[in-house]
C-alpha positions in Angstrom: 9.3 -15.0 -22.4 11.4 -11.9 -22.3 10.1 -8.5 -20.6 12.1 -5.1 -21.1 12.0 -1.3 -20.2 9.8 -2.6 -17.8 8.4 0.4 -15.1 8.9 -1.1 -11.2 9.6 -0.9 -8.1 11.3 -2.8 -5.3 9.3 -4.1 -2.7 11.4 -6.7 -0.9 14.5 -8.8 -1.4 16.0 -11.8 0.6 19.2 -13.8 -0.1 19.3 -16.5 -2.4 21.6 -19.2 -2.8 25.5 -18.0 -2.0 25.1 -14.8 -4.3 21.8 -13.6 -5.4 18.3 -12.3 -4.4 15.1 -13.2 -4.3 13.4 -9.9 -5.5 9.5 -8.8 -5.5 8.6 -6.2 -7.8 5.6 -4.0 -8.2 5.7 -3.0 -11.9 2.9 -1.4 -14.2 2.2 -3.9 -16.5 2.8 -7.3 -14.8 1.9 -6.5 -11.2 3.6 -8.1 -8.7 5.9 -10.8 -9.3 8.9 -12.3 -8.0 12.4 -12.6 -9.5 15.9 -13.7 -8.9 18.6 -11.7 -9.3 21.9 -13.7 -9.7 24.8 -12.3 -8.6 24.1 -9.0 -7.0 25.3 -9.8 -3.2 28.9 -11.0 -5.5 29.2 -7.7 -7.5 31.1 -9.8 -10.1 28.6 -9.4 -12.5 27.0 -6.3 -14.4 23.8 -7.0 -12.4 26.0 -6.5 -9.4 23.9 -2.9 -8.3 22.4 -2.5 -5.1 18.5 -3.0 -5.5 17.0 -0.1 -3.5 13.5 0.0 -2.5 11.3 3.1 -3.0 12.9 4.0 -6.3 11.7 4.1 -10.1 13.4 0.9 -12.2 13.7 0.3 -15.8 13.8 -3.5 -15.4 14.1 -6.3 -18.1 13.8 -10.2 -17.0 13.2 -13.9 -19.0 12.8 -17.1 -18.7 10.2 -20.0 -19.3 9.2 -20.8 -15.4 7.2 -19.2 -12.7 10.6 -17.3 -11.3 11.9 -15.1 -14.4 15.4 -13.8 -14.0 16.1 -10.4 -13.7 18.1 -8.9 -16.4 18.8 -5.1 -15.4 17.5 -2.9 -13.3 18.4 1.0 -13.9 17.7 3.2 -11.4 15.7 6.3 -13.0 16.1 8.9 -9.9 18.3 9.0 -7.0 17.3 6.3 -4.6 14.7 7.6 -1.9 15.2 5.3 0.5 18.3 7.7 1.2 15.3 10.5 1.2 13.5 8.2 3.3 13.8 8.3 7.1 12.4 7.8 10.4 8.3 8.0 9.8 8.6 8.4 6.4 10.6 4.8 6.0 8.7 3.1 8.1 5.3 4.4 6.5 7.0 3.1 3.3 7.4 0.0 4.2 4.3 -0.1 5.1 2.8 0.5 1.6 4.9 -2.3 0.3 3.9 -4.8 3.0 -0.1 -4.4 2.0 1.2 -4.8 -2.0 2.9 -7.8 -0.9 0.2 -9.1 1.1 -2.9 -8.1 -0.8 -2.1 -8.1 -4.2 -2.2 -11.1 -6.5 1.0 -11.9 -8.7 1.1 -11.3 -12.1 -2.6 -8.9 -11.6 -1.6 -5.7 -13.2 -3.0 -2.8 -11.6 -1.7 0.4 -13.6 -3.9 2.7 -11.6 -2.2 1.6 -8.5 1.1 2.0 -9.9 0.7 5.3 -10.3 -0.6 6.4 -6.6 1.9 4.1 -5.4 4.8 6.4 -7.3 2.7 9.4 -6.5 2.4 8.3 -2.3 6.5 7.4 -2.7 6.8 11.0 -4.2 4.3 12.6 -1.3 6.8 11.2 1.4 10.2 11.9 -0.1 8.7 15.9 -0.1 7.4 15.6 3.3 3.9 16.1 2.7 1.1 15.0 5.8 1.7 11.4 6.5 -1.9 10.0 7.6 -3.8 11.5 4.8 -1.4 10.2 1.9 -1.6 6.8 3.8 -5.0 6.8 4.2 -5.7 7.8 0.4 -3.1 5.0 -0.6 -5.3 2.5 1.3 -9.0 3.2 -0.4 -7.5 3.5 -3.7 -5.2 -0.2 -2.7 -8.9 -1.6 -1.5 -11.0 -0.6 -4.6 -7.9 -2.0 -7.1 -8.6 -5.5 -5.7 -12.4 -5.1 -5.5 -13.3 -4.2 -2.5 -13.5 -0.1 -2.1 -15.5 1.3 0.3 -18.7 3.3 -0.5 -18.6 6.3 1.7 -21.2 8.1 0.7 -24.8 6.0 0.5 -26.0 3.5 3.3 -25.3 0.0 2.4 -28.9 -0.8 3.6 -31.0 2.0 2.4 -29.4 3.2 -0.8 -30.0 6.7 1.1 -27.1 9.5 1.0 -24.7 9.6 4.0 -26.4 12.4 6.4 -24.0 14.9 7.7 -25.1 14.5 11.4 -26.1 10.4 11.3 -24.1 7.9 12.7 -23.1 5.0 10.9 -22.0 1.3 11.9 -19.2 -0.6 10.1 -20.0 -3.8 8.6 -17.0 -5.8 7.2 -19.7 -7.9 5.2 -22.6 -5.3 4.6 -20.7 -1.9 5.1 -21.6 1.5 6.4 -25.4 1.5 7.9 -26.9 4.0 9.8 -27.8 2.7 13.3 -28.4 4.8 16.6 -25.5 5.2 18.5 -25.2 4.2 21.9 -24.3 6.4 25.0 -20.8 7.2 25.1 -19.7 5.1 22.0 -18.5 8.7 20.0 -15.7 8.1 17.8 -14.8 4.4 19.2 -15.5 1.0 17.7 -17.2 0.4 14.5 -19.0 3.7 14.9 -18.1 6.9 12.4 -20.0 10.3 11.9 -21.7 10.9 8.5 -19.5 14.2 8.4 -16.0 12.6 8.3 -17.1 9.3 6.2 -18.4 12.4 3.5 -15.2 13.8 4.2 -13.3 10.8 3.3 -15.2 10.2 0.5 -14.5 13.9 -0.8 -10.9 12.8 -0.3 -10.6 16.0 2.4 -9.1 14.5 5.1 -7.8 17.9 6.5 -8.2 18.1 10.6 -7.3 15.4 13.1 -10.6 13.8 13.7 -11.2 12.8 10.1 -7.8 11.5 10.2 -8.5 9.3 13.0 -11.8 8.1 11.8 -10.3 7.3 8.6 -7.8 4.7 10.2 -10.0 3.4 12.5 -12.0 2.6 9.4 -9.6 1.3 7.4 -7.6 -0.9 9.8 -11.0 -2.7 10.1 -11.5 -2.7 6.2 -7.9 -3.9 5.4 -7.6 -6.4 8.5 -10.1 -9.6 6.9 -7.4 -9.3 3.6 -4.4 -9.9 6.0 -4.8 -13.5 6.9 -5.2 -13.0 10.3 -1.3 -12.1 10.2 -0.7 -9.3 11.6 1.9 -6.6 9.7 5.1 -6.8 10.5 5.8 -3.0 9.4 3.4 -2.0 12.3 5.3 -3.7 14.3 8.7 -2.0 13.5 7.3 1.5 13.5 6.1 0.4 17.8 9.6 -0.2 18.2 10.8 3.1 16.4 8.7 5.2 18.5 9.0 3.2 21.9 
């Protein structure tokens, strides 16, 4: 099998044998896959260029087995890694780790690929971090078959009401219940007006963004296999 001219991004690299790397890629038509980049650490071959994350690439690989050989990787833009610093850089690592942990190998997600490309561009452009991360998380859950229904009650099918409170059940979804005293904005309780803003993608206020972060963390957690996200730990170390 040989693939040429495929659009993709590097998600992660690690050393492999003396001079090579194992490279996790996210590609438009072939989804997530792992390849061997031979000789990239020695710089003695034509494939000796550095493989930067967050940079759109034109890729080629070949091979018959499960682990393919990377033939070429041509950057289509200035490496975005040079533009991402601080919180933006750690946010990029977070996006990549989500894709590595939640996507099955060789499962194409063309719409998600386009969303990822747009999200990286938004990070570079300095757009509000919290909003673009939450929009990406919503799209990712939708693509892997666990999309959140944010505008209808999961139990009754009634439209979400602005001034009602809803409990998030990881198995069932959002259901209207009587809010216990003192639980506003805590735990698994969410305000209807905020849910509708999330559904519309208009997460432009601090209360809505806080609720979106709390809700999406609860929605994503069951799909991580009980292991914490390393990118979150790195970010906590950075902000200390």
